[in-house]
C-alpha positions in Angstrom: 4.6 -27.0 10.9 8.5 -26.1 11.3 8.3 -23.6 8.5 5.8 -21.4 10.6 8.1 -21.6 13.3 10.9 -19.9 10.8 9.1 -17.4 9.1 7.8 -16.3 12.5 11.6 -15.8 13.2 12.7 -14.2 10.4 10.2 -11.8 10.3 10.5 -10.9 14.4 13.7 -10.5 13.8 13.9 -8.2 11.2 11.2 -6.2 11.8 13.2 -5.8 15.4 16.4 -4.7 13.9 14.7 -2.9 10.7 12.9 -0.9 12.9 15.8 -0.1 15.1 17.5 1.1 12.2 15.0 3.0 11.2 15.5 4.9 14.7 19.0 4.9 13.6 17.9 7.1 10.5 20.8 4.1 8.7 20.4 1.3 5.5 18.1 -1.7 6.6 19.7 -4.1 4.5 23.3 -4.9 7.1 19.9 -5.2 9.9 18.6 -7.7 8.2 21.8 -9.2 7.4 22.9 -9.0 10.5 19.6 -11.1 11.9 20.3 -14.2 9.3 23.8 -13.9 10.5 23.3 -13.8 14.3 20.3 -16.6 14.4 21.9 -19.1 11.2 24.1 -21.4 10.8 27.3 -18.4 12.1 25.1 -18.2 15.8 22.2 -19.8 17.2 21.3 -22.1 14.9 18.0 -21.1 15.2 16.3 -22.2 11.5 15.8 -25.6 10.9 14.6 -25.0 6.8 17.0 -23.5 5.3 16.4 -24.3 1.8 12.5 -23.2 2.3 13.8 -19.7 3.3 16.1 -19.6 0.9 13.7 -20.0 -1.4 10.9 -17.1 -0.7 14.8 -15.4 -0.4 15.2 -15.4 -4.4 11.5 -14.4 -4.8 12.4 -11.7 -3.2 15.7 -11.2 -6.2 13.3 -11.9 -9.0 10.6 -9.2 -8.0 13.7 -6.6 -7.1 15.3 -6.7 -11.1 10.7 -7.1 -12.0 10.9 -3.5 -10.3 14.0 -2.2 -11.6 13.0 -3.2 -15.0 9.5 -1.6 -15.3 11.2 1.8 -13.5 14.1 1.5 -16.4 13.3 4.2 -20.1 15.8 2.6 -22.5 15.8 6.0 -24.4 17.6 7.6 -21.6 20.9 5.9 -22.8 20.7 8.2 -26.3 20.7 11.0 -23.6 24.7 13.1 -24.5 27.2 12.7 -21.5 25.2 9.1 -20.2 27.7 7.1 -21.8 30.6 8.3 -20.7 28.9 8.9 -17.0 28.5 4.8 -16.9 31.8 4.0 -18.2 33.4 6.0 -15.7 31.8 4.9 -12.9 32.7 1.5 -14.0 36.2 1.8 -15.2 37.5 3.4 -12.1 35.6 1.2 -9.2 35.9 -2.0 -11.5 39.4 -1.6 -11.8 40.3 -0.8 -8.6 38.3 -4.1 -6.7 40.2 -6.3 -9.3 43.3 -4.9 -8.9 42.6 -5.1 -5.4 42.0 -8.9 -5.2 44.7 -9.3 -7.3 47.2 -8.4 -4.8 45.6 -9.6 -1.8 46.1 -13.3 -3.4 42.9 -14.2 -4.8 41.9 -15.6 -8.1 41.1 -13.8 -10.9 37.7 -15.3 -10.6 37.4 -13.8 -7.4 38.9 -10.9 -8.2 36.3 -10.8 -11.3 33.5 -11.5 -8.3 34.9 -8.8 -5.7 35.5 -6.2 -8.7 31.7 -6.5 -9.1 30.6 -6.6 -5.6 32.8 -3.3 -5.3 31.3 -1.4 -9.0 27.8 -1.4 -7.8 26.9 0.9 -5.6 23.0 0.2 -3.9 19.8 1.8 -5.8 17.5 0.9 -3.0 19.9 3.3 -0.3 21.0 5.7 -2.9 17.5 6.8 -4.3 16.1 6.8 -0.4 18.5 8.2 0.4 17.9 11.5 -2.8 14.3 11.6 -1.3 14.1 11.3 1.7 17.0 14.3 1.9 15.3 16.5 -0.8 17.8 16.4 -3.1 16.3 15.3 -6.0 16.5 19.1 -6.6 20.1 19.5 -7.0 21.7 19.5 -10.6 23.4 16.3 -10.4 20.5 13.6 -8.9 20.0 13.4 -12.5 23.5 11.7 -13.3 22.9 9.4 -10.2 19.8 8.1 -11.1 21.5 7.1 -14.0 24.6 6.4 -13.0 21.5 3.4 -10.7 20.5 2.5 -14.0 23.6 2.0 -15.8 24.6 -0.5 -12.9 21.4 -2.2 -13.5 22.5 -2.8 -17.4 26.2 -3.6 -16.8 24.3 -6.0 -14.4 22.5 -7.8 -15.7 25.8 -8.5 -18.1 28.4 -9.4 -14.9 25.7 -12.2 -13.5 26.0 -14.0 -17.4 29.9 -13.1 -17.6 29.7 -14.4 -13.7 27.3 -17.6 -13.9 29.4 -18.5 -17.4 33.1 -18.7 -15.7 31.3 -20.9 -13.0 29.6 -22.9 -14.9 31.9 -24.3 -17.6 34.4 -22.1 -19.0 35.6 -19.0 -20.4 33.6 -20.9 -24.6 30.4 -20.6 -23.0 30.1 -17.1 -22.3 29.5 -16.3 -26.4 26.5 -19.1 -25.9 25.6 -18.6 -23.2 24.7 -15.0 -23.9 23.5 -15.4 -27.3 21.1 -17.9 -25.4 20.0 -14.6 -22.9 19.2 -12.6 -25.8 17.1 -14.8 -27.7 15.1 -15.3 -24.4 15.2 -11.8 -24.0 13.9 -10.9 -27.3 11.3 -13.6 -27.4 10.3 -12.4 -23.9 9.5 -8.3 -25.2 8.2 -10.0 -28.7 5.9 -11.7 -26.8 4.7 -9.5 -24.7 4.4 -6.8 -27.0 1.8 -9.2 -29.5 0.0 -10.1 -25.8 -0.7 -6.4 -24.7 -4.3 -6.6 -25.9 -5.2 -9.8 -24.4 -3.4 -8.7 -21.0 -4.4 -5.0 -20.6 -7.4 -5.7 -19.4 -6.8 -8.2 -17.1 -5.4 -6.4 -15.5 -7.9 -3.8 -15.0 -10.4 -6.4 -13.6 -10.6 -5.9 -9.5 -10.1 -8.9 -8.2 -7.2 -11.3 -7.5 -6.1 -12.0 -11.8 -4.3 -9.2 -12.1 -2.3 -10.1 -9.0 -2.0 -13.9 -10.6 -0.7 -12.2 -13.8 2.2 -10.5 -12.5 3.0 -13.7 -10.7 2.2 -16.2 -12.8 4.5 -14.4 -16.4 7.6 -13.9 -13.7 7.3 -17.3 -12.5 7.0 -18.7 -16.0 8.8 -16.9 -17.8 11.8 -17.7 -15.0 11.4 -20.9 -15.3 11.7 -20.8 -19.2 15.0 -19.6 -18.1 16.0 -22.6 -16.1 14.6 -24.9 -18.4 16.5 -23.4 -22.1 20.0 -24.3 -19.5 18.8 -27.8 -19.2 18.2 -28.0 -22.7 21.7 -26.0 -23.6 23.2 -28.8 -20.9 21.4 -31.8 -22.3 22.8 -30.6 -26.1 26.1 -30.4 -25.3 25.9 -33.9 -23.7 24.0 -35.1 -27.2 27.4 -33.6 -28.8 29.4 -34.4 -26.1 30.7 -30.8 -25.3 30.5 -28.9 -22.3 28.0 -26.8 -22.2 26.6 -25.7 -18.1 25.5 -22.6 -19.3 22.9 -20.8 -16.5 20.4 -18.3 -18.1 19.7 -16.1 -15.0 16.0 -15.6 -14.4 16.6 -12.0 -12.6 17.9 -11.0 -15.8 14.4 -12.2 -17.8 12.8 -10.6 -14.5 14.7 -7.4 -15.6 13.5 -7.2 -19.0 10.2 -9.3 -18.1 9.2 -5.5 -16.4 10.9 -4.1 -18.7 8.4 -5.2 -21.4 5.4 -4.9 -19.2 5.9 -0.6 -18.3 4.8 -0.2 -21.6 1.2 -1.6 -20.7 -0.1 1.0 -19.5 -2.9 -0.4 -17.5 -0.3 -2.2 -15.7 0.8 0.8 -13.8 -1.1 1.4 -11.1 -0.2 -2.5 -10.1 2.9 -1.8 -8.9 2.2 -0.8 -6.5 1.1 -3.7 -4.7 4.6 -6.0 -6.9 6.6 -3.6 -4.6 4.5 -4.2 -1.6 6.0 -7.8 -2.7 8.7 -7.2 -3.0 10.0 -5.3 0.2 8.8 -8.5 1.7 10.5 -11.0 0.4 13.8 -9.2 -0.4 13.9 -8.9 2.8 13.5 -12.4 3.8 16.6 -12.7 1.1 19.0 -10.1 2.5 18.1 -13.0 5.5 19.2 -15.7 3.8 22.7 -14.6 2.5 23.3 -14.1 6.4 21.9 -17.0 7.5 23.7 -20.0 5.1 27.5 -19.0 5.7 29.7 -20.8 8.6 32.4 -17.9 9.2 35.6 -19.3 10.0 36.1 -16.4 12.9 39.7 -16.8 12.5 39.5 -15.0 9.5 37.8 -12.5 10.6 40.3 -11.6 13.5 42.7 -12.4 11.2 45.4 -9.1 11.3 45.3 -9.8 7.3 42.0 -9.9 6.9 41.5 -7.0 8.4 43.9 -4.6 6.5 42.5 -6.3 2.9 38.9 -5.0 4.7 39.8 -1.3 5.0 42.2 -1.2 1.9 38.6 -2.1 0.4 36.3 0.2 2.2 38.4 2.5 1.5 39.4 2.0 -2.2 36.2 1.7 -3.0 35.1 5.4 -1.3 38.2 6.7 -3.0 37.2 5.1 -6.3 33.8 6.8 -6.1 34.8 10.4 -5.5 37.6 9.8 -8.2 35.0 8.6 -10.7 32.7 11.1 -9.5 35.4 13.6 -9.9 35.4 13.6 -13.5 31.9 13.0 -14.3 31.1 16.2 -12.4 34.0 18.2 -14.2 32.9 17.0 -17.8 29.4 16.9 -17.3 28.2 19.7 -14.9 32.1 21.8 -15.3 32.2 21.4 -11.7 34.5 19.7 -8.9 32.2 20.0 -5.7 29.3 18.5 -7.8 31.0 15.8 -8.8 32.5 15.5 -5.1 28.6 15.2 -4.7 27.5 12.5 -7.0 30.9 10.7 -5.3 29.3 10.8 -1.6 25.5 9.5 -3.3 26.7 6.8 -4.5 28.8 5.0 -2.0 27.0 3.0 -0.9 27.0 -0.7 -2.2 24.0 -3.1 -0.9 21.8 -5.1 -2.6 22.8 -5.7 -5.9 26.4 -6.7 -4.2 24.5 -9.8 -2.1 23.0 -10.7 -5.1 25.9 -11.5 -7.2 27.8 -13.1 -5.2 24.8 -15.0 -3.4 24.9 -16.3 -7.0 28.3 -17.9 -7.4 27.1 -19.7 -4.2 24.4 -21.0 -5.3 26.3 -22.4 -7.8 28.1 -24.6 -5.5 31.4 -23.8 -7.1 34.4 -23.3 -4.8 35.7 -19.9 -3.9 37.5 -19.2 -0.6 37.0 -18.3 2.8 38.5 -14.8 2.2 36.0 -13.7 -0.8 33.4 -14.4 1.0 34.0 -12.8 4.4 35.3 -10.1 2.8 32.7 -9.4 1.0 30.2 -9.9 3.9 31.9 -7.6 5.9 32.1 -4.6 3.5 28.5 -4.5 2.5 27.5 -4.5 5.9 30.2 -1.8 6.7 29.9 0.3 3.6 26.5 1.0 3.3 26.5 1.7 7.5 29.1 4.4 6.3 27.2 5.1 2.9 24.3 6.5 3.6 26.1 8.8 5.7 27.4 9.8 3.3 24.3 10.3 0.9 22.7 11.7 3.8 25.6 14.7 3.7 26.6 14.3 0.4 27.0 17.8 0.1 28.5 19.3 3.2 31.1 16.3 2.6 32.1 17.5 -0.7 31.9 21.7 0.6 34.9 20.4 3.3 36.9 18.0 0.0 36.5 21.4 -1.9 38.0 23.3 0.8 40.8 21.6 1.6 41.3 20.1 -2.1 41.4 24.1 -2.8 44.2 25.1 0.4 46.8 22.5 -1.0 46.3 23.7 -4.1 44.9 26.9 -4.7 44.8 27.7 -8.5 41.8 24.9 -8.6 38.8 26.2 -10.0 35.3 24.9 -9.6 
């Protein structure tokens, strides 16, 4: 019965802090992480079945990527300016995080992890802020939404590269990329082939449609795991290293994209979102509960300076990237500054990246773990405010910019 007590602790604590964050009009993601920190290994240690809570949390990540895949539109990549927009955002922000990681003494791999966490904005916070604050009518809203989509694509690539590096060596990356691509093609082709068969099943009014969705999600996720195990066994037979981890969340992303073409599936996405929200909340809690912070590290001057530098540099990076994009696509620096303000929040994907790395049980420094956790909590709160008041921030920045450079044109 311990797991029932654990679930009560998780849901009640997340409900309380989630309500508090909504009342204060703040992002709920840091609230759930803080709940896990307070009640997990770094706090009161009230959770007994850690693995069970983690397992439920992993379902949340898979459902998140499945939902994003359903919303993703491959055709949008070919529209004018979109590739430039995504590449600019990636180059400016990833480079800033990577260089800072090297500067504070992280290894190349750890600097890569830090850069990945810094680069990716929180789609949940950004899109929610656009809707809640009625910003979808702004000319830059479509650009912001596309940036979130582009980051989803890069996330899939980063996960393959990171898991390959952490599991073996750089030499395994081509094999893992090829295996992942093969599984993606198989998934897309199979769903397309079976669409006429599964479409009527989604139209039923009993439990079958939901069972079918989860059977597909867990079935293809299991294929990713089994393919990784098979490659490892093949490498053992050939006396070579093939520690290849095929990310199940990448497969979930493309499964969602494949099912988006099945018309009868669209009416069930609401039920899927409900499951996603529940399990994703548990994921953020489980992310916080597993850490055993070395509080001496948190209070050290070096850590505080590194955290402040990371926050400052990452905020600046989004504004610089946004300014370049706004000037190029919209012919307006102020519009670009609004793009930067809207895309400042970081959250779920930064957490997912770090959780995947930690889950592989490969040694990464306490400094990196503490830095990313503290960074996500703080920047998601700051970023939510930026996203809410993006137009005001952009106007004030333009006033200051024009005072410094009177000849600057909007």
